[in-house]
C-alpha positions in Angstrom: 16.9 -14.3 -2.1 15.0 -11.2 -3.3 12.9 -9.0 -1.0 9.1 -9.3 -1.7 7.5 -7.5 1.2 6.0 -4.2 0.2 3.3 -3.3 2.7 0.3 -1.4 1.3 -2.3 -2.0 3.9 -1.7 -1.8 7.7 -4.1 -2.4 10.6 -3.4 -0.9 14.0 -5.1 -2.4 17.1 -5.0 0.1 19.9 -5.1 3.1 17.6 -6.6 5.6 20.1 -3.7 5.2 22.5 -0.6 7.4 22.4 1.7 4.9 20.7 -0.9 3.4 18.2 -2.2 6.8 17.2 1.3 8.2 16.9 2.3 5.4 14.6 -0.9 5.9 12.5 0.0 9.6 12.2 3.6 8.8 11.1 2.5 6.3 8.5 -0.3 8.5 7.2 2.2 11.2 6.3 4.8 8.8 4.9 2.9 8.4 1.6 3.9 4.8 1.1 0.6 3.0 2.1 -2.8 2.7 0.4 -4.8 2.3 3.6 -4.4 2.3 7.4 -7.3 0.6 9.3 -7.7 1.9 12.8 -9.2 -0.3 15.6 -9.9 0.6 19.2 -12.6 0.1 21.8 -12.7 3.9 22.4 -14.6 4.6 19.2 -15.2 8.3 19.9 -11.4 8.9 20.5 -10.7 6.9 17.4 -13.0 8.9 15.3 -11.5 12.2 16.6 -8.0 10.9 15.9 -9.0 10.0 12.3 -10.5 13.5 11.7 -7.4 15.1 13.1 -5.0 12.9 11.1 -6.9 13.5 7.8 -6.6 17.2 8.3 -2.9 16.9 9.1 -2.5 15.0 5.8 -3.9 18.1 4.0 -1.4 20.3 5.9 1.5 18.1 4.9 0.2 17.6 1.3 0.2 13.8 1.8 -3.4 12.7 1.3 -2.8 9.5 -0.6 -3.1 7.1 2.3 -6.7 6.3 3.3 -7.6 6.2 7.0 -10.4 3.8 7.8 -12.1 3.3 11.2 -12.4 -0.4 11.9 -14.9 -2.2 14.1 -13.5 -4.9 16.4 -17.0 -6.3 16.8 -17.2 -6.9 13.0 -13.5 -7.6 12.3 -14.5 -10.4 9.9 -15.9 -7.8 7.5 -12.4 -6.4 7.0 -10.1 -8.2 4.5 -6.6 -9.3 5.6 -3.8 -6.7 5.5 0.0 -6.8 4.9 0.9 -5.8 8.5 -1.0 -6.0 11.8 0.3 -3.8 14.6 -0.7 -4.8 18.1 -0.4 -1.5 20.1 -3.2 -2.1 22.7 -2.2 -1.8 26.3 -3.4 -1.3 29.8 -2.6 2.2 31.1 1.0 2.7 32.3 1.2 2.9 36.1 3.7 4.9 38.2 6.5 2.8 39.8 5.7 -0.1 37.4 8.1 -2.3 35.5 8.1 -4.0 32.2 7.4 -7.2 34.0 4.5 -5.6 35.8 2.8 -4.9 32.5 3.1 -8.4 31.3 0.2 -10.2 32.9 -2.3 -7.5 32.1 -1.2 -6.9 28.6 -1.1 -10.6 27.9 -4.8 -10.6 28.8 -5.4 -7.8 26.3 -3.4 -9.8 23.7 -5.4 -12.9 24.3 -8.7 -11.1 23.8 -7.4 -9.8 20.4 -5.8 -13.0 19.1 -8.9 -13.8 16.9 -8.8 -10.3 15.4 -5.0 -10.4 14.8 -5.3 -13.8 13.2 -8.1 -12.8 10.9 -6.4 -9.5 9.9 -3.0 -11.2 9.3 -4.6 -13.8 7.0 -2.2 -16.2 5.4 0.6 -13.8 4.6 0.4 -10.7 6.8 3.2 -9.9 9.3 2.4 -9.0 12.9 4.3 -6.2 14.8 4.0 -6.2 18.6 4.5 -2.7 20.1 3.0 -3.4 23.5 5.4 -3.9 26.4 7.2 -6.2 26.9 7.2 -6.6 23.2 9.6 -9.6 23.0 7.8 -11.7 25.6 4.4 -10.8 24.2 5.5 -11.7 20.7 6.7 -15.1 22.0 3.3 -15.5 23.8 1.5 -14.7 20.6 3.5 -17.4 18.8 2.5 -19.9 21.4 -1.2 -19.0 21.5 -2.1 -18.4 17.9 -1.8 -20.4 14.7 0.3 -17.6 13.1 3.8 -18.8 12.0 6.2 -17.4 14.6 8.4 -16.1 11.8 5.6 -13.7 10.8 5.6 -12.1 14.2 8.2 -9.6 15.4 8.5 -7.1 18.2 9.6 -3.5 18.3 12.9 -3.0 20.1 14.7 -0.1 18.4 14.4 2.1 21.5 17.1 0.1 23.3 19.6 0.8 20.6 18.6 4.5 20.5 19.1 4.9 24.2 22.5 3.1 24.1 23.5 5.4 21.3 22.5 8.4 23.4 24.5 7.0 26.3 27.6 6.5 24.2 27.3 10.0 22.8 27.0 11.5 26.3 30.1 9.6 27.5 32.2 10.7 24.5 30.8 14.2 24.5 29.8 14.0 20.8 26.5 14.4 18.8 24.5 11.2 18.7 24.3 11.4 14.9 28.1 10.6 14.9 27.6 7.3 16.8 26.5 3.9 15.5 25.5 1.6 18.4 23.3 -1.5 18.7 21.6 -3.4 21.4 20.4 -7.0 20.9 19.1 -9.7 23.2 16.2 -8.9 25.6 14.2 -5.7 25.8 15.0 -4.8 29.4 17.5 -6.2 31.9 18.8 -8.9 29.5 19.8 -6.4 26.8 23.1 -7.1 25.1 25.1 -4.0 24.1 27.2 -4.7 21.1 30.4 -3.2 22.3 32.4 -4.7 19.5 30.3 -2.8 16.9 30.4 0.8 18.2 31.4 3.2 15.5 32.3 6.9 15.8 32.1 8.7 12.5 32.0 5.3 10.8 35.2 4.1 12.4 35.5 1.5 15.2 35.7 3.1 18.7 37.2 1.1 21.5 36.1 2.0 25.0 37.8 1.6 28.3 36.4 -0.5 31.1 35.4 2.6 33.0 33.7 4.1 29.9 31.7 0.9 29.3 30.6 0.8 33.0 29.3 4.4 32.9 27.6 3.9 29.5 26.0 0.6 30.7 24.7 2.2 33.9 23.3 5.2 31.9 21.5 3.0 29.3 20.1 0.5 31.7 19.0 3.3 34.1 16.7 4.8 31.4 13.5 3.1 32.5 14.0 3.9 36.2 14.6 7.6 35.3 11.5 7.6 33.2 9.4 5.9 35.8 10.6 8.4 38.5 9.0 11.2 36.5 5.6 9.4 37.0 4.3 10.5 33.6 1.6 7.7 33.4 2.4 7.1 29.8 4.8 5.4 27.5 7.2 7.1 25.0 4.8 8.7 22.6 7.1 10.3 20.1 10.1 8.0 19.9 8.2 4.7 19.7 5.8 5.7 16.9 8.6 7.3 14.8 10.9 4.4 15.5 8.2 1.9 14.6 7.6 3.7 11.3 11.4 3.7 10.7 11.5 -0.1 11.4 8.7 -0.8 9.0 10.3 1.3 6.3 13.7 -0.3 6.9 12.3 -3.8 6.6 10.4 -2.8 3.4 13.7 -1.5 2.0 15.5 -4.7 2.8 17.6 -3.0 5.5 18.5 -5.2 8.5 16.7 -3.8 11.5 17.0 -4.7 15.2 13.6 -6.4 16.0 12.5 -9.2 18.3 12.6 -12.1 15.9 11.8 -15.8 16.4 14.8 -17.9 17.1 14.9 -21.6 18.0 17.4 -22.4 20.7 19.6 -25.5 20.9 17.2 -27.3 23.3 14.4 -26.9 20.7 12.5 -24.1 22.5 11.9 -20.8 20.8 11.6 -17.1 21.7 11.5 -13.7 20.1 14.9 -12.1 20.8 16.3 -8.9 19.4 18.6 -9.4 16.5 19.2 -7.7 13.1 16.7 -9.1 10.8 15.2 -8.9 7.3 12.0 -10.1 5.6 12.5 -13.3 3.6 10.0 -15.8 2.2 7.1 -14.2 4.1 8.8 -14.1 7.5 11.1 -11.9 9.5 14.4 -13.8 10.0 17.8 -12.9 11.6 20.8 -12.2 9.4 24.0 -14.1 10.2 25.5 -13.2 13.6 28.9 -12.3 12.4 28.4 -8.7 13.7 28.6 -10.1 17.2 31.7 -11.5 19.1 31.7 -14.7 21.0 30.7 -13.1 24.3 27.8 -11.2 22.7 26.5 -14.4 21.0 26.6 -16.2 24.4 24.7 -13.3 26.0 22.1 -13.5 23.2 21.6 -17.2 23.9 21.1 -16.4 27.6 18.6 -13.7 26.8 16.7 -15.9 24.4 16.3 -18.6 27.2 15.2 -15.9 29.7 12.5 -14.6 27.3 11.2 -18.1 26.6 11.0 -18.8 30.4 9.2 -15.5 31.0 6.7 -16.3 28.3 6.2 -19.8 29.8 5.6 -18.4 33.3 3.3 -15.7 32.1 1.1 -18.2 30.3 0.9 -20.5 33.3 0.2 -17.6 35.7 -2.6 -16.0 33.6 -4.3 -19.4 32.8 -4.3 -20.6 36.4 -5.3 -17.2 37.9 -2.4 -17.5 40.4 -1.7 -14.3 42.2 -5.2 -12.9 41.7 -7.6 -12.0 44.5 
């Protein structure tokens, strides 16, 4: 099946924040888009970002992509785009967890479902950047009329951090290592030990090496939170998101949270290598995983589905609120 997804117009919701603005900046300099439409409630910050990015385009000699400031109160005046990016989020809080962000960010997502639905139109894809991206993508699939296959979540950071942990353990440069994480974004991540490559060749690891690498990679979020920065990753995520979009447009399998129906008929967005086919983001065959890794992916998929179900019930009922 041939690849037919060539994004020319992108809308970013939450474009005044660190992640959304960072992605807009990366895409504006890539020279592959016709237009980026920026939306945010902080209209003054949005306008300042747009001025700054247009001038950065001049510095880079990449002025072909038009930056347009959108109006969420008049979103119906904007025509549908090829890709909608949901990057809006409540502020990061010290000592928080990915789960702690879920209820608040689900409220943000619900408020923007009409705008996302209109901007996605009949064919546009939707990329969820807001944490936890896999659970929120699953919630969006349940709470909108958008085909779940047109929704995907950003999860490249897990593989990047796993790659860095492998490189540290082996004492080599990260650019010599190929490593992949699938499954859940968070505790249910599934390191693909069977697929680790060093200089393109398979690299077996001892039990002790695996234990140290796993502790290193899984400890990233706690180490970040202990710094109490009050923000998310503002350079890695925008650049990684731009890389993910470019990879999918080039028909390159990318690790994203993609819709997957489980054996019991339930569905969730779980990280797998995926490509764009027939208007949706779909996983490629799982022959790059061994039996244990496939089983772990099944477990992660069920866990994400349950988190999305619990989050929907909690926020609808108001349970846990004063």
